[in-house]
Chimera marker file (.cmm) of the C-alpha trace (Angstrom):
<marker_set name="trace">
<marker id="1" x="61.594" y="10.381" z="27.021" r="1" g="1" b="0" radius="0.5"/>
<marker id="2" x="63.568" y="10.785" z="23.901" r="1" g="1" b="0" radius="0.5"/>
<marker id="3" x="62.126" y="9.799" z="20.509" r="1" g="1" b="0" radius="0.5"/>
<marker id="4" x="64.609" y="8.394" z="18.144" r="1" g="1" b="0" radius="0.5"/>
<marker id="5" x="64.323" y="8.845" z="14.412" r="1" g="1" b="0" radius="0.5"/>
<marker id="6" x="63.188" y="5.266" z="13.833" r="1" g="1" b="0" radius="0.5"/>
<marker id="7" x="60.472" y="5.641" z="16.493" r="1" g="1" b="0" radius="0.5"/>
<marker id="8" x="59.359" y="8.824" z="14.814" r="1" g="1" b="0" radius="0.5"/>
<marker id="9" x="59.290" y="7.106" z="11.383" r="1" g="1" b="0" radius="0.5"/>
<marker id="10" x="57.309" y="4.205" z="12.804" r="1" g="1" b="0" radius="0.5"/>
<marker id="11" x="54.749" y="6.602" z="14.299" r="1" g="1" b="0" radius="0.5"/>
<marker id="12" x="54.621" y="8.484" z="11.023" r="1" g="1" b="0" radius="0.5"/>
<marker id="13" x="53.905" y="5.240" z="9.121" r="1" g="1" b="0" radius="0.5"/>
<marker id="14" x="51.241" y="4.165" z="11.602" r="1" g="1" b="0" radius="0.5"/>
<marker id="15" x="49.660" y="7.594" z="11.383" r="1" g="1" b="0" radius="0.5"/>
<marker id="16" x="49.607" y="7.363" z="7.576" r="1" g="1" b="0" radius="0.5"/>
<marker id="17" x="47.956" y="3.927" z="7.749" r="1" g="1" b="0" radius="0.5"/>
<marker id="18" x="45.316" y="5.218" z="10.153" r="1" g="1" b="0" radius="0.5"/>
<marker id="19" x="44.668" y="8.218" z="7.930" r="1" g="1" b="0" radius="0.5"/>
<marker id="20" x="44.155" y="5.890" z="4.950" r="1" g="1" b="0" radius="0.5"/>
<marker id="21" x="41.728" y="3.760" z="6.967" r="1" g="1" b="0" radius="0.5"/>
<marker id="22" x="39.871" y="6.894" z="8.033" r="1" g="1" b="0" radius="0.5"/>
<marker id="23" x="39.606" y="8.005" z="4.409" r="1" g="1" b="0" radius="0.5"/>
<marker id="24" x="38.314" y="4.567" z="3.345" r="1" g="1" b="0" radius="0.5"/>
<marker id="25" x="35.732" y="4.617" z="6.129" r="1" g="1" b="0" radius="0.5"/>
<marker id="26" x="34.658" y="8.146" z="5.181" r="1" g="1" b="0" radius="0.5"/>
<marker id="27" x="34.180" y="7.038" z="1.563" r="1" g="1" b="0" radius="0.5"/>
<marker id="28" x="32.217" y="3.992" z="2.722" r="1" g="1" b="0" radius="0.5"/>
<marker id="29" x="30.072" y="6.175" z="4.969" r="1" g="1" b="0" radius="0.5"/>
<marker id="30" x="29.381" y="8.576" z="2.081" r="1" g="1" b="0" radius="0.5"/>
<marker id="31" x="28.425" y="5.660" z="-0.162" r="1" g="1" b="0" radius="0.5"/>
<marker id="32" x="26.080" y="4.272" z="2.519" r="1" g="1" b="0" radius="0.5"/>
<marker id="33" x="24.504" y="7.695" z="3.064" r="1" g="1" b="0" radius="0.5"/>
<marker id="34" x="23.782" y="7.964" z="-0.667" r="1" g="1" b="0" radius="0.5"/>
<marker id="35" x="22.365" y="4.450" z="-0.693" r="1" g="1" b="0" radius="0.5"/>
<marker id="36" x="20.247" y="5.288" z="2.339" r="1" g="1" b="0" radius="0.5"/>
<marker id="37" x="18.898" y="8.390" z="0.576" r="1" g="1" b="0" radius="0.5"/>
<marker id="38" x="17.990" y="6.370" z="-2.512" r="1" g="1" b="0" radius="0.5"/>
<marker id="39" x="16.354" y="3.704" z="-0.392" r="1" g="1" b="0" radius="0.5"/>
<marker id="40" x="14.347" y="6.339" z="1.458" r="1" g="1" b="0" radius="0.5"/>
<marker id="41" x="13.085" y="7.772" z="-1.849" r="1" g="1" b="0" radius="0.5"/>
<marker id="42" x="11.986" y="4.312" z="-2.999" r="1" g="1" b="0" radius="0.5"/>
<marker id="43" x="10.329" y="3.663" z="0.364" r="1" g="1" b="0" radius="0.5"/>
<marker id="44" x="8.374" y="6.923" z="0.182" r="1" g="1" b="0" radius="0.5"/>
<marker id="45" x="7.280" y="6.139" z="-3.381" r="1" g="1" b="0" radius="0.5"/>
<marker id="46" x="6.100" y="2.676" z="-2.264" r="1" g="1" b="0" radius="0.5"/>
<marker id="47" x="4.210" y="4.218" z="0.657" r="1" g="1" b="0" radius="0.5"/>
<marker id="48" x="2.400" y="6.587" z="-1.725" r="1" g="1" b="0" radius="0.5"/>
<marker id="49" x="1.481" y="3.702" z="-4.022" r="1" g="1" b="0" radius="0.5"/>
<marker id="50" x="0.320" y="1.617" z="-1.062" r="1" g="1" b="0" radius="0.5"/>
<marker id="51" x="-1.811" y="4.506" z="0.165" r="1" g="1" b="0" radius="0.5"/>
<marker id="52" x="-3.400" y="4.907" z="-3.278" r="1" g="1" b="0" radius="0.5"/>
<marker id="53" x="-4.089" y="1.171" z="-3.571" r="1" g="1" b="0" radius="0.5"/>
<marker id="54" x="-5.517" y="1.061" z="-0.029" r="1" g="1" b="0" radius="0.5"/>
<marker id="55" x="-7.823" y="3.969" z="-0.846" r="1" g="1" b="0" radius="0.5"/>
<marker id="56" x="-8.987" y="2.201" z="-4.005" r="1" g="1" b="0" radius="0.5"/>
<marker id="57" x="-9.473" y="-1.043" z="-2.061" r="1" g="1" b="0" radius="0.5"/>
<marker id="58" x="-11.645" y="0.740" z="0.503" r="1" g="1" b="0" radius="0.5"/>
<marker id="59" x="-13.709" y="2.342" z="-2.274" r="1" g="1" b="0" radius="0.5"/>
<marker id="60" x="-14.228" y="-0.990" z="-4.031" r="1" g="1" b="0" radius="0.5"/>
<marker id="61" x="-15.045" y="-2.737" z="-0.742" r="1" g="1" b="0" radius="0.5"/>
<marker id="62" x="-17.663" y="-0.088" z="0.056" r="1" g="1" b="0" radius="0.5"/>
<marker id="63" x="-19.088" y="-0.453" z="-3.457" r="1" g="1" b="0" radius="0.5"/>
<marker id="64" x="-19.291" y="-4.245" z="-3.099" r="1" g="1" b="0" radius="0.5"/>
<marker id="65" x="-20.971" y="-3.891" z="0.296" r="1" g="1" b="0" radius="0.5"/>
<marker id="66" x="-23.563" y="-1.463" z="-1.094" r="1" g="1" b="0" radius="0.5"/>
<marker id="67" x="-24.276" y="-3.709" z="-4.083" r="1" g="1" b="0" radius="0.5"/>
<marker id="68" x="-24.541" y="-6.784" z="-1.853" r="1" g="1" b="0" radius="0.5"/>
<marker id="69" x="-27.077" y="-4.977" z="0.322" r="1" g="1" b="0" radius="0.5"/>
<marker id="70" x="-29.018" y="-3.938" z="-2.783" r="1" g="1" b="0" radius="0.5"/>
<marker id="71" x="-28.937" y="-7.504" z="-4.081" r="1" g="1" b="0" radius="0.5"/>
<marker id="72" x="-30.262" y="-8.729" z="-0.718" r="1" g="1" b="0" radius="0.5"/>
<marker id="73" x="-33.127" y="-6.252" z="-0.924" r="1" g="1" b="0" radius="0.5"/>
<marker id="74" x="-33.924" y="-7.359" z="-4.472" r="1" g="1" b="0" radius="0.5"/>
<marker id="75" x="-33.881" y="-11.015" z="-3.380" r="1" g="1" b="0" radius="0.5"/>
<marker id="76" x="-36.275" y="-10.233" z="-0.520" r="1" g="1" b="0" radius="0.5"/>
<marker id="77" x="-38.617" y="-8.336" z="-2.829" r="1" g="1" b="0" radius="0.5"/>
<marker id="78" x="-38.491" y="-11.169" z="-5.363" r="1" g="1" b="0" radius="0.5"/>
<marker id="79" x="-39.436" y="-13.694" z="-2.674" r="1" g="1" b="0" radius="0.5"/>
<marker id="80" x="-42.339" y="-11.497" z="-1.578" r="1" g="1" b="0" radius="0.5"/>
<marker id="81" x="-43.624" y="-11.163" z="-5.130" r="1" g="1" b="0" radius="0.5"/>
<marker id="82" x="-43.319" y="-14.907" z="-5.698" r="1" g="1" b="0" radius="0.5"/>
<marker id="83" x="-45.426" y="-15.557" z="-2.587" r="1" g="1" b="0" radius="0.5"/>
<marker id="84" x="-48.351" y="-13.423" z="-3.830" r="1" g="1" b="0" radius="0.5"/>
<marker id="85" x="-50.935" y="-15.677" z="-5.524" r="1" g="1" b="0" radius="0.5"/>
<marker id="86" x="-51.754" y="-14.715" z="-9.054" r="1" g="1" b="0" radius="0.5"/>
<marker id="87" x="-55.228" y="-15.434" z="-10.398" r="1" g="1" b="0" radius="0.5"/>
<marker id="88" x="-57.291" y="-14.454" z="-13.395" r="1" g="1" b="0" radius="0.5"/>
<marker id="89" x="-60.519" y="-13.788" z="-11.538" r="1" g="1" b="0" radius="0.5"/>
<marker id="90" x="-62.994" y="-11.313" z="-12.984" r="1" g="1" b="0" radius="0.5"/>
<marker id="91" x="-62.191" y="-8.812" z="-10.272" r="1" g="1" b="0" radius="0.5"/>
<marker id="92" x="-58.516" y="-9.173" z="-10.973" r="1" g="1" b="0" radius="0.5"/>
<marker id="93" x="-59.197" y="-8.311" z="-14.634" r="1" g="1" b="0" radius="0.5"/>
<marker id="94" x="-60.693" y="-5.028" z="-13.600" r="1" g="1" b="0" radius="0.5"/>
<marker id="95" x="-57.802" y="-4.273" z="-11.315" r="1" g="1" b="0" radius="0.5"/>
<marker id="96" x="-55.165" y="-5.187" z="-13.863" r="1" g="1" b="0" radius="0.5"/>
<marker id="97" x="-56.402" y="-4.588" z="-17.405" r="1" g="1" b="0" radius="0.5"/>
<marker id="98" x="-54.568" y="-6.377" z="-20.140" r="1" g="1" b="0" radius="0.5"/>
<marker id="99" x="-53.438" y="-4.264" z="-23.012" r="1" g="1" b="0" radius="0.5"/>
<marker id="100" x="-52.117" y="-5.808" z="-26.179" r="1" g="1" b="0" radius="0.5"/>
<link id1="1" id2="2" r="1" g="1" b="0" radius="0.2"/>
<link id1="2" id2="3" r="1" g="1" b="0" radius="0.2"/>
<link id1="3" id2="4" r="1" g="1" b="0" radius="0.2"/>
<link id1="4" id2="5" r="1" g="1" b="0" radius="0.2"/>
<link id1="5" id2="6" r="1" g="1" b="0" radius="0.2"/>
<link id1="6" id2="7" r="1" g="1" b="0" radius="0.2"/>
<link id1="7" id2="8" r="1" g="1" b="0" radius="0.2"/>
<link id1="8" id2="9" r="1" g="1" b="0" radius="0.2"/>
<link id1="9" id2="10" r="1" g="1" b="0" radius="0.2"/>
<link id1="10" id2="11" r="1" g="1" b="0" radius="0.2"/>
<link id1="11" id2="12" r="1" g="1" b="0" radius="0.2"/>
<link id1="12" id2="13" r="1" g="1" b="0" radius="0.2"/>
<link id1="13" id2="14" r="1" g="1" b="0" radius="0.2"/>
<link id1="14" id2="15" r="1" g="1" b="0" radius="0.2"/>
<link id1="15" id2="16" r="1" g="1" b="0" radius="0.2"/>
<link id1="16" id2="17" r="1" g="1" b="0" radius="0.2"/>
<link id1="17" id2="18" r="1" g="1" b="0" radius="0.2"/>
<link id1="18" id2="19" r="1" g="1" b="0" radius="0.2"/>
<link id1="19" id2="20" r="1" g="1" b="0" radius="0.2"/>
<link id1="20" id2="21" r="1" g="1" b="0" radius="0.2"/>
<link id1="21" id2="22" r="1" g="1" b="0" radius="0.2"/>
<link id1="22" id2="23" r="1" g="1" b="0" radius="0.2"/>
<link id1="23" id2="24" r="1" g="1" b="0" radius="0.2"/>
<link id1="24" id2="25" r="1" g="1" b="0" radius="0.2"/>
<link id1="25" id2="26" r="1" g="1" b="0" radius="0.2"/>
<link id1="26" id2="27" r="1" g="1" b="0" radius="0.2"/>
<link id1="27" id2="28" r="1" g="1" b="0" radius="0.2"/>
<link id1="28" id2="29" r="1" g="1" b="0" radius="0.2"/>
<link id1="29" id2="30" r="1" g="1" b="0" radius="0.2"/>
<link id1="30" id2="31" r="1" g="1" b="0" radius="0.2"/>
<link id1="31" id2="32" r="1" g="1" b="0" radius="0.2"/>
<link id1="32" id2="33" r="1" g="1" b="0" radius="0.2"/>
<link id1="33" id2="34" r="1" g="1" b="0" radius="0.2"/>
<link id1="34" id2="35" r="1" g="1" b="0" radius="0.2"/>
<link id1="35" id2="36" r="1" g="1" b="0" radius="0.2"/>
<link id1="36" id2="37" r="1" g="1" b="0" radius="0.2"/>
<link id1="37" id2="38" r="1" g="1" b="0" radius="0.2"/>
<link id1="38" id2="39" r="1" g="1" b="0" radius="0.2"/>
<link id1="39" id2="40" r="1" g="1" b="0" radius="0.2"/>
<link id1="40" id2="41" r="1" g="1" b="0" radius="0.2"/>
<link id1="41" id2="42" r="1" g="1" b="0" radius="0.2"/>
<link id1="42" id2="43" r="1" g="1" b="0" radius="0.2"/>
<link id1="43" id2="44" r="1" g="1" b="0" radius="0.2"/>
<link id1="44" id2="45" r="1" g="1" b="0" radius="0.2"/>
<link id1="45" id2="46" r="1" g="1" b="0" radius="0.2"/>
<link id1="46" id2="47" r="1" g="1" b="0" radius="0.2"/>
<link id1="47" id2="48" r="1" g="1" b="0" radius="0.2"/>
<link id1="48" id2="49" r="1" g="1" b="0" radius="0.2"/>
<link id1="49" id2="50" r="1" g="1" b="0" radius="0.2"/>
<link id1="50" id2="51" r="1" g="1" b="0" radius="0.2"/>
<link id1="51" id2="52" r="1" g="1" b="0" radius="0.2"/>
<link id1="52" id2="53" r="1" g="1" b="0" radius="0.2"/>
<link id1="53" id2="54" r="1" g="1" b="0" radius="0.2"/>
<link id1="54" id2="55" r="1" g="1" b="0" radius="0.2"/>
<link id1="55" id2="56" r="1" g="1" b="0" radius="0.2"/>
<link id1="56" id2="57" r="1" g="1" b="0" radius="0.2"/>
<link id1="57" id2="58" r="1" g="1" b="0" radius="0.2"/>
<link id1="58" id2="59" r="1" g="1" b="0" radius="0.2"/>
<link id1="59" id2="60" r="1" g="1" b="0" radius="0.2"/>
<link id1="60" id2="61" r="1" g="1" b="0" radius="0.2"/>
<link id1="61" id2="62" r="1" g="1" b="0" radius="0.2"/>
<link id1="62" id2="63" r="1" g="1" b="0" radius="0.2"/>
<link id1="63" id2="64" r="1" g="1" b="0" radius="0.2"/>
<link id1="64" id2="65" r="1" g="1" b="0" radius="0.2"/>
<link id1="65" id2="66" r="1" g="1" b="0" radius="0.2"/>
<link id1="66" id2="67" r="1" g="1" b="0" radius="0.2"/>
<link id1="67" id2="68" r="1" g="1" b="0" radius="0.2"/>
<link id1="68" id2="69" r="1" g="1" b="0" radius="0.2"/>
<link id1="69" id2="70" r="1" g="1" b="0" radius="0.2"/>
<link id1="70" id2="71" r="1" g="1" b="0" radius="0.2"/>
<link id1="71" id2="72" r="1" g="1" b="0" radius="0.2"/>
<link id1="72" id2="73" r="1" g="1" b="0" radius="0.2"/>
<link id1="73" id2="74" r="1" g="1" b="0" radius="0.2"/>
<link id1="74" id2="75" r="1" g="1" b="0" radius="0.2"/>
<link id1="75" id2="76" r="1" g="1" b="0" radius="0.2"/>
<link id1="76" id2="77" r="1" g="1" b="0" radius="0.2"/>
<link id1="77" id2="78" r="1" g="1" b="0" radius="0.2"/>
<link id1="78" id2="79" r="1" g="1" b="0" radius="0.2"/>
<link id1="79" id2="80" r="1" g="1" b="0" radius="0.2"/>
<link id1="80" id2="81" r="1" g="1" b="0" radius="0.2"/>
<link id1="81" id2="82" r="1" g="1" b="0" radius="0.2"/>
<link id1="82" id2="83" r="1" g="1" b="0" radius="0.2"/>
<link id1="83" id2="84" r="1" g="1" b="0" radius="0.2"/>
<link id1="84" id2="85" r="1" g="1" b="0" radius="0.2"/>
<link id1="85" id2="86" r="1" g="1" b="0" radius="0.2"/>
<link id1="86" id2="87" r="1" g="1" b="0" radius="0.2"/>
<link id1="87" id2="88" r="1" g="1" b="0" radius="0.2"/>
<link id1="88" id2="89" r="1" g="1" b="0" radius="0.2"/>
<link id1="89" id2="90" r="1" g="1" b="0" radius="0.2"/>
<link id1="90" id2="91" r="1" g="1" b="0" radius="0.2"/>
<link id1="91" id2="92" r="1" g="1" b="0" radius="0.2"/>
<link id1="92" id2="93" r="1" g="1" b="0" radius="0.2"/>
<link id1="93" id2="94" r="1" g="1" b="0" radius="0.2"/>
<link id1="94" id2="95" r="1" g="1" b="0" radius="0.2"/>
<link id1="95" id2="96" r="1" g="1" b="0" radius="0.2"/>
<link id1="96" id2="97" r="1" g="1" b="0" radius="0.2"/>
<link id1="97" id2="98" r="1" g="1" b="0" radius="0.2"/>
<link id1="98" id2="99" r="1" g="1" b="0" radius="0.2"/>
<link id1="99" id2="100" r="1" g="1" b="0" radius="0.2"/>
</marker_set>
């Protein structure tokens, strides 16, 4: 098989076009890799913030739970105290002296 000069020139031109496409794709791949790196940094920063906010949420939730339990205990004690009859009998005076 004998290559003529015009065949050789055509192959040379096609090769040049493919090389240009390869270079464009390499530049696009480099750009996407940089974008991917930036996106990964932002994602990691968001994960750290989410972790901090989740930790704070858990702390606040635990605090609310503890205060709700304390409030329930106070309500129960208040109901018990309200059920105790209060009288000013002479014996009660001796048990609970009034000081002014």
